[in-house]
MOPAC internal coordinates of N, CA, C and O (Angstrom, degrees):
PM7 1SCF
backbone

  N    0.0000 0     0.00 0     0.00 0    0    0    0
  C    1.4515 1     0.00 0     0.00 0    1    0    0
  C    1.5326 1   111.00 1     0.00 0    2    1    0
  O    1.2310 1   120.24 1   136.57 1    3    2    1
  N    1.3107 1   117.15 1   -43.43 1    3    2    1
  C    1.4642 1   121.90 1   179.79 1    5    3    2
  C    1.5292 1   110.82 1   -65.79 1    6    5    3
  O    1.2310 1   120.73 1   146.13 1    7    6    5
  N    1.3344 1   116.22 1   -33.87 1    7    6    5
  C    1.4459 1   120.92 1   178.69 1    9    7    6
  C    1.5307 1   111.92 1   -64.70 1   10    9    7
  O    1.2310 1   119.95 1   140.78 1   11   10    9
  N    1.3091 1   117.70 1   -39.22 1   11   10    9
  C    1.4692 1   122.68 1   178.44 1   13   11   10
  C    1.5158 1   110.69 1   -65.89 1   14   13   11
  O    1.2310 1   120.06 1   138.69 1   15   14   13
  N    1.2993 1   117.48 1   -41.31 1   15   14   13
  C    1.4798 1   122.65 1  -179.88 1   17   15   14
  C    1.5339 1   108.57 1   -63.36 1   18   17   15
  O    1.2310 1   120.16 1   137.34 1   19   18   17
  N    1.3496 1   117.30 1   -42.66 1   19   18   17
  C    1.4556 1   120.25 1   178.66 1   21   19   18
  C    1.5122 1   112.49 1   -64.69 1   22   21   19
  O    1.2310 1   119.37 1   140.14 1   23   22   21
  N    1.3431 1   118.80 1   -39.86 1   23   22   21
  C    1.4602 1   122.01 1   176.72 1   25   23   22
  C    1.5303 1   110.80 1   -64.05 1   26   25   23
  O    1.2310 1   119.99 1   139.37 1   27   26   25
  N    1.3131 1   117.63 1   -40.63 1   27   26   25
  C    1.4837 1   120.77 1   177.54 1   29   27   26
  C    1.5191 1   109.62 1   -64.68 1   30   29   27
  O    1.2310 1   120.33 1   135.91 1   31   30   29
  N    1.3033 1   116.98 1   -44.09 1   31   30   29
  C    1.4693 1   122.17 1   178.99 1   33   31   30
  C    1.5272 1   110.31 1   -61.39 1   34   33   31
  O    1.2310 1   119.72 1   137.15 1   35   34   33
  N    1.3361 1   118.13 1   -42.85 1   35   34   33
  C    1.4416 1   122.71 1   178.69 1   37   35   34
  C    1.5304 1   110.46 1   -65.69 1   38   37   35
  O    1.2310 1   119.93 1   141.31 1   39   38   37
  N    1.3223 1   117.75 1   -38.69 1   39   38   37
  C    1.4721 1   120.96 1   177.15 1   41   39   38
  C    1.5000 1   111.80 1   -65.70 1   42   41   39
  O    1.2310 1   119.68 1   141.30 1   43   42   41
  N    1.3110 1   118.22 1   -38.70 1   43   42   41
  C    1.4630 1   121.74 1   177.65 1   45   43   42
  C    1.5242 1   109.75 1   -63.58 1   46   45   43
  O    1.2310 1   119.95 1   134.23 1   47   46   45
  N    1.3223 1   117.69 1   -45.77 1   47   46   45
  C    1.4784 1   121.54 1  -178.69 1   49   47   46
  C    1.5413 1   109.50 1   -62.66 1   50   49   47
  O    1.2310 1   119.94 1   132.71 1   51   50   49
  N    1.3153 1   117.73 1   -47.29 1   51   50   49
  C    1.4582 1   121.26 1  -179.94 1   53   51   50
  C    1.5580 1   110.20 1   -63.04 1   54   53   51
  O    1.2310 1   120.43 1   140.37 1   55   54   53
  N    1.3141 1   116.79 1   -39.63 1   55   54   53
  C    1.4459 1   121.06 1   177.66 1   57   55   54
  C    1.5256 1   113.08 1   -63.84 1   58   57   55
  O    1.2310 1   121.09 1   139.87 1   59   58   57
  N    1.3503 1   115.53 1   -40.13 1   59   58   57
  C    1.4814 1   119.18 1   178.06 1   61   59   58
  C    1.5166 1   110.84 1   -65.08 1   62   61   59
  O    1.2310 1   120.90 1   135.55 1   63   62   61
  N    1.3288 1   115.89 1   -44.45 1   63   62   61
  C    1.4740 1   118.40 1  -179.50 1   65   63   62
  C    1.5217 1   111.50 1   -63.64 1   66   65   63
  O    1.2310 1   120.82 1   136.34 1   67   66   65
  N    1.3289 1   116.04 1   -43.66 1   67   66   65
  C    1.4645 1   120.60 1   178.80 1   69   67   66
  C    1.5402 1   111.24 1   -62.72 1   70   69   67
  O    1.2310 1   120.66 1   139.25 1   71   70   69
  N    1.3357 1   116.35 1   -40.75 1   71   70   69
  C    1.4761 1   120.56 1   178.74 1   73   71   70
  C    1.5065 1   112.58 1   -64.67 1   74   73   71
  O    1.2310 1   120.93 1   137.27 1   75   74   73
  N    1.3225 1   115.82 1   -42.73 1   75   74   73
  C    1.4668 1   119.11 1   179.33 1   77   75   74
  C    1.5172 1   111.76 1   -62.85 1   78   77   75
  O    1.2310 1   120.64 1   136.27 1   79   78   77
  N    1.3321 1   116.39 1   -43.73 1   79   78   77
  C    1.4658 1   120.53 1  -179.89 1   81   79   78
  C    1.5272 1   110.43 1   -64.14 1   82   81   79
  O    1.2310 1   120.56 1   137.23 1   83   82   81
  N    1.3422 1   116.54 1   -42.77 1   83   82   81
  C    1.4664 1   120.69 1   179.84 1   85   83   82
  C    1.5244 1   110.74 1   -62.36 1   86   85   83
  O    1.2310 1   120.04 1   133.23 1   87   86   85
  N    1.3162 1   117.52 1   -46.77 1   87   86   85
  C    1.4735 1   121.20 1  -179.63 1   89   87   86
  C    1.5071 1   110.74 1   -63.48 1   90   89   87
  O    1.2310 1   119.94 1   139.97 1   91   90   89
  N    1.3353 1   117.73 1   -40.03 1   91   90   89
  C    1.4812 1   118.49 1  -179.90 1   93   91   90
  C    1.5260 1   111.92 1   -67.56 1   94   93   91
  O    1.2310 1   120.13 1   145.69 1   95   94   93
  N    1.3457 1   117.36 1   -34.31 1   95   94   93
  C    1.4694 1   119.21 1   176.96 1   97   95   94
  C    1.5381 1   111.85 1   -68.65 1   98   97   95
  O    1.2310 1   120.35 1   142.52 1   99   98   97
  N    1.3203 1   116.94 1   -37.48 1   99   98   97
  C    1.4600 1   120.49 1  -179.01 1  101   99   98
  C    1.5102 1   110.22 1   -70.22 1  102  101   99
  O    1.2310 1   120.07 1   135.96 1  103  102  101
  N    1.3345 1   117.47 1   -44.04 1  103  102  101
  C    1.4647 1   119.99 1  -175.39 1  105  103  102
  C    1.5285 1   111.71 1   -75.14 1  106  105  103
  O    1.2310 1   119.39 1   156.43 1  107  106  105
  N    1.3447 1   118.76 1   -23.57 1  107  106  105
  C    1.4736 1   119.22 1   178.95 1  109  107  106
  C    1.5142 1   111.44 1   -64.24 1  110  109  107
  O    1.2310 1   119.57 1   144.58 1  111  110  109
  N    1.3227 1   118.42 1   -35.42 1  111  110  109
  C    1.4537 1   121.77 1   176.40 1  113  111  110
  C    1.5081 1   111.72 1   -67.36 1  114  113  111
  O    1.2310 1   120.57 1   139.85 1  115  114  113
  N    1.3282 1   116.52 1   -40.15 1  115  114  113
  C    1.4740 1   119.67 1   178.65 1  117  115  114
  C    1.5324 1   111.30 1   -67.49 1  118  117  115
  O    1.2310 1   120.72 1   141.61 1  119  118  117
  N    1.3169 1   116.23 1   -38.39 1  119  118  117
  C    1.4593 1   119.19 1  -179.42 1  121  119  118
  C    1.5342 1   109.23 1   -65.51 1  122  121  119
  O    1.2310 1   119.92 1   139.82 1  123  122  121
  N    1.3348 1   117.76 1   -40.18 1  123  122  121
  C    1.4720 1   119.18 1   178.33 1  125  123  122
  C    1.5350 1   109.87 1   -63.97 1  126  125  123
  O    1.2310 1   119.65 1   139.40 1  127  126  125
  N    1.3118 1   118.27 1   -40.60 1  127  126  125
  C    1.4816 1   120.55 1   178.16 1  129  127  126
  C    1.5195 1   110.44 1   -62.41 1  130  129  127
  O    1.2310 1   120.24 1   136.66 1  131  130  129
  N    1.3231 1   117.15 1   -43.34 1  131  130  129
  C    1.4691 1   120.12 1  -179.94 1  133  131  130
  C    1.5250 1   112.06 1   -66.12 1  134  133  131
  O    1.2310 1   119.99 1   142.51 1  135  134  133
  N    1.3343 1   117.63 1   -37.49 1  135  134  133
  C    1.4351 1   120.46 1   177.36 1  137  135  134
  C    1.5207 1   111.53 1   -65.79 1  138  137  135
  O    1.2310 1   120.20 1   141.35 1  139  138  137
  N    1.3235 1   117.22 1   -38.65 1  139  138  137
  C    1.4639 1   120.63 1   175.89 1  141  139  138
  C    1.5268 1   110.89 1   -65.26 1  142  141  139
  O    1.2310 1   119.87 1   141.70 1  143  142  141
  N    1.3029 1   117.86 1   -38.30 1  143  142  141
  C    1.4648 1   120.61 1   178.67 1  145  143  142
  C    1.5144 1   110.73 1   -67.19 1  146  145  143
  O    1.2310 1   120.40 1   140.69 1  147  146  145
  N    1.3079 1   116.85 1   -39.31 1  147  146  145
  C    1.4777 1   121.44 1   176.66 1  149  147  146
  C    1.5185 1   110.57 1   -60.44 1  150  149  147
  O    1.2310 1   121.11 1   135.01 1  151  150  149
  N    1.3318 1   115.48 1   -44.99 1  151  150  149
  C    1.4834 1   119.23 1   178.62 1  153  151  150
  C    1.5118 1   111.42 1   -63.61 1  154  153  151
  O    1.2310 1   119.97 1   138.83 1  155  154  153
  N    1.3207 1   117.66 1   -41.17 1  155  154  153
  C    1.4697 1   119.44 1   177.43 1  157  155  154
  C    1.5287 1   111.41 1   -63.30 1  158  157  155
  O    1.2310 1   119.77 1   139.22 1  159  158  157
  N    1.3048 1   118.05 1   -40.78 1  159  158  157
  C    1.4567 1   121.71 1   179.96 1  161  159  158
  C    1.5268 1   110.65 1   -67.25 1  162  161  159
  O    1.2310 1   119.64 1   142.79 1  163  162  161
  N    1.3034 1   118.29 1   -37.21 1  163  162  161
  C    1.4727 1   120.92 1   176.57 1  165  163  162
  C    1.5151 1   111.06 1   -64.49 1  166  165  163
  O    1.2310 1   120.52 1   139.03 1  167  166  165
  N    1.3326 1   116.61 1   -40.97 1  167  166  165
  C    1.4674 1   120.68 1   178.70 1  169  167  166
  C    1.5450 1   109.49 1   -64.61 1  170  169  167
  O    1.2310 1   120.76 1   137.17 1  171  170  169
  N    1.3358 1   116.16 1   -42.83 1  171  170  169
  C    1.4492 1   120.64 1   179.71 1  173  171  170
  C    1.5228 1   111.33 1   -63.89 1  174  173  171
  O    1.2310 1   120.28 1   140.80 1  175  174  173
  N    1.3338 1   117.07 1   -39.20 1  175  174  173
  C    1.4727 1   120.75 1   178.88 1  177  175  174
  C    1.5091 1   110.12 1   -65.68 1  178  177  175
  O    1.2310 1   120.30 1   139.85 1  179  178  177
  N    1.3550 1   117.02 1   -40.15 1  179  178  177
  C    1.4665 1   120.14 1   179.42 1  181  179  178
  C    1.5201 1   110.76 1   -63.50 1  182  181  179
  O    1.2310 1   120.38 1   137.28 1  183  182  181
  N    1.3369 1   116.88 1   -42.72 1  183  182  181
  C    1.4619 1   120.29 1  -179.91 1  185  183  182
  C    1.5141 1   111.20 1   -65.66 1  186  185  183
  O    1.2310 1   120.03 1   141.07 1  187  186  185
  N    1.3447 1   117.56 1   -38.93 1  187  186  185
  C    1.4829 1   120.72 1   179.98 1  189  187  186
  C    1.5186 1   109.68 1   -67.61 1  190  189  187
  O    1.2310 1   119.61 1   141.75 1  191  190  189
  N    1.3514 1   118.34 1   -38.25 1  191  190  189
  C    1.4482 1   121.15 1   177.83 1  193  191  190
  C    1.5302 1   110.26 1   -62.21 1  194  193  191
  O    1.2310 1   120.81 1   136.79 1  195  194  193
  N    1.3357 1   116.06 1   -43.21 1  195  194  193
  C    1.4681 1   118.99 1   177.87 1  197  195  194
  C    1.5175 1   111.97 1   -62.85 1  198  197  195
  O    1.2310 1   120.47 1   142.29 1  199  198  197
  N    1.3396 1   116.72 1   -37.71 1  199  198  197
  C    1.4529 1   120.57 1   179.68 1  201  199  198
  C    1.5464 1   109.94 1   -66.97 1  202  201  199
  O    1.2310 1   120.05 1   136.14 1  203  202  201
  N    1.3245 1   117.51 1   -43.86 1  203  202  201
  C    1.4583 1   120.82 1   178.82 1  205  203  202
  C    1.5430 1   109.28 1   -62.30 1  206  205  203
  O    1.2310 1   120.23 1   135.10 1  207  206  205
  N    1.3233 1   117.17 1   -44.90 1  207  206  205
  C    1.4600 1   120.44 1   179.49 1  209  207  206
  C    1.5358 1   110.92 1   -61.77 1  210  209  207
  O    1.2310 1   120.37 1   140.17 1  211  210  209
  N    1.3099 1   116.89 1   -39.83 1  211  210  209
  C    1.4708 1   120.64 1   179.04 1  213  211  210
  C    1.5214 1   110.59 1   -65.44 1  214  213  211
  O    1.2310 1   120.01 1   138.36 1  215  214  213
  N    1.3309 1   117.59 1   -41.64 1  215  214  213
  C    1.4716 1   120.45 1  -179.29 1  217  215  214
  C    1.5192 1   112.54 1   -71.49 1  218  217  215
  O    1.2310 1   120.02 1   147.40 1  219  218  217
  N    1.3195 1   117.57 1   -32.60 1  219  218  217
  C    1.4847 1   120.06 1   179.47 1  221  219  218
  C    1.5110 1   112.27 1   -73.42 1  222  221  219
  O    1.2310 1   119.19 1   151.72 1  223  222  221
  N    1.3093 1   119.16 1   -28.28 1  223  222  221
  C    1.4458 1   121.39 1  -174.80 1  225  223  222
  C    1.5175 1   113.09 1   -98.06 1  226  225  223
  O    1.2310 1   119.36 1  -163.43 1  227  226  225
  N    1.3103 1   118.83 1    16.57 1  227  226  225
  C    1.4542 1   120.14 1   176.27 1  229  227  226
  C    1.5213 1   110.45 1   -72.48 1  230  229  227
  O    1.2310 1   120.90 1   -35.11 1  231  230  229
  N    1.3177 1   115.89 1   144.89 1  231  230  229
  C    1.4451 1   121.82 1   179.60 1  233  231  230
  C    1.5458 1   108.42 1   -71.77 1  234  233  231
  O    1.2310 1   121.50 1   -34.20 1  235  234  233
  N    1.3195 1   114.73 1   145.80 1  235  234  233
  C    1.4586 1   118.73 1   177.47 1  237  235  234
  C    1.5260 1   109.02 1   -71.76 1  238  237  235
  O    1.2310 1   120.37 1   -34.60 1  239  238  237
  N    1.3085 1   116.91 1   145.40 1  239  238  237
  C    1.4702 1   119.09 1   178.49 1  241  239  238
  C    1.5233 1   110.96 1   -68.29 1  242  241  239
  O    1.2310 1   120.61 1   -30.56 1  243  242  241
  N    1.3310 1   116.44 1   149.44 1  243  242  241
  C    1.4590 1   119.94 1   178.34 1  245  243  242
  C    1.5148 1   110.03 1   -71.91 1  246  245  243
  O    1.2310 1   120.74 1   -38.39 1  247  246  245
  N    1.3309 1   116.20 1   141.61 1  247  246  245
  C    1.4588 1   116.64 1   179.17 1  249  247  246
  C    1.5146 1   111.49 1   -70.43 1  250  249  247
  O    1.2310 1   121.33 1   -29.58 1  251  250  249
  N    1.3044 1   115.06 1   150.42 1  251  250  249
  C    1.4817 1   121.17 1  -178.41 1  253  251  250
  C    1.5442 1   108.85 1   -72.88 1  254  253  251
  O    1.2310 1   121.86 1   -29.02 1  255  254  253
  N    1.2926 1   114.05 1   150.98 1  255  254  253
  C    1.4630 1   118.89 1   176.30 1  257  255  254
  C    1.5231 1   108.82 1   -73.65 1  258  257  255
  O    1.2310 1   121.60 1   -34.26 1  259  258  257
  N    1.2991 1   114.55 1   145.74 1  259  258  257
  C    1.4530 1   119.35 1   178.75 1  261  259  258
  C    1.5203 1   109.18 1   -72.02 1  262  261  259
  O    1.2310 1   121.40 1   -48.75 1  263  262  261
  N    1.3264 1   114.92 1   131.25 1  263  262  261
  C    1.4632 1   118.75 1  -177.75 1  265  263  262
  C    1.5382 1   109.03 1   -89.27 1  266  265  263
  O    1.2310 1   121.19 1   -45.75 1  267  266  265
  N    1.3186 1   115.34 1   134.25 1  267  266  265
  C    1.4520 1   119.96 1   178.18 1  269  267  266
  C    1.5059 1   108.67 1   -98.66 1  270  269  267
  O    1.2310 1   121.73 1   -71.83 1  271  270  269
  N    1.3129 1   114.29 1   108.17 1  271  270  269
  C    1.4634 1   119.97 1   178.95 1  273  271  270
  C    1.5206 1   108.48 1   -91.05 1  274  273  271
  O    1.2310 1   121.20 1   -43.78 1  275  274  273
  N    1.2904 1   115.30 1   136.22 1  275  274  273
  C    1.4550 1   120.48 1   175.35 1  277  275  274
  C    1.4971 1   105.35 1  -101.28 1  278  277  275
  O    1.2310 1   121.79 1   -58.62 1  279  278  277
  N    1.3039 1   114.17 1   121.38 1  279  278  277
  C    1.4660 1   117.03 1   179.17 1  281  279  278
  C    1.5063 1   110.20 1   -76.60 1  282  281  279
  O    1.2310 1   120.40 1   -41.11 1  283  282  281
  N    1.3047 1   116.84 1   138.89 1  283  282  281
  C    1.4593 1   121.50 1  -175.92 1  285  283  282
  C    1.5347 1   112.06 1   -77.36 1  286  285  283
  O    1.2310 1   120.44 1   143.20 1  287  286  285
  N    1.2857 1   116.77 1   -36.80 1  287  286  285
  C    1.4570 1   121.49 1  -176.83 1  289  287  286
  C    1.5340 1   111.17 1  -107.98 1  290  289  287
  O    1.2310 1   121.73 1  -111.20 1  291  290  289
  N    1.2869 1   114.29 1    68.80 1  291  290  289
  C    1.4332 1   119.06 1  -177.56 1  293  291  290
  C    1.5381 1   108.90 1   -92.12 1  294  293  291
  O    1.2310 1   119.96 1   -57.32 1  295  294  293
  N    1.3085 1   117.67 1   122.68 1  295  294  293
  C    1.4432 1   121.20 1  -179.35 1  297  295  294
  C    1.5158 1   108.32 1   -93.71 1  298  297  295
  O    1.2310 1   122.32 1   -42.50 1  299  298  297
  N    1.3953 1   113.16 1   137.50 1  299  298  297
  C    1.4680 1   117.92 1   179.46 1  301  299  298
  C    1.4808 1   110.72 1  -121.63 1  302  301  299
  O    1.2310 1   120.10 1   180.00 1  303  302  301

């Protein structure tokens, strides 16, 4: 009876260790993907900030000169 309990206990321990290793291997790939996505988003944010800064600091266009129209039928 004691031998069966020890085998069950040993099976539980081996199962826990195997489960922990499997979960850590699966999540390590996900963590790497998430870190890559974070880096991509940071790069995109930096580029968008530069674009906003560039658009905000553009010089205003020069106003057009007033056109002097000569009316053809001017009554005096």
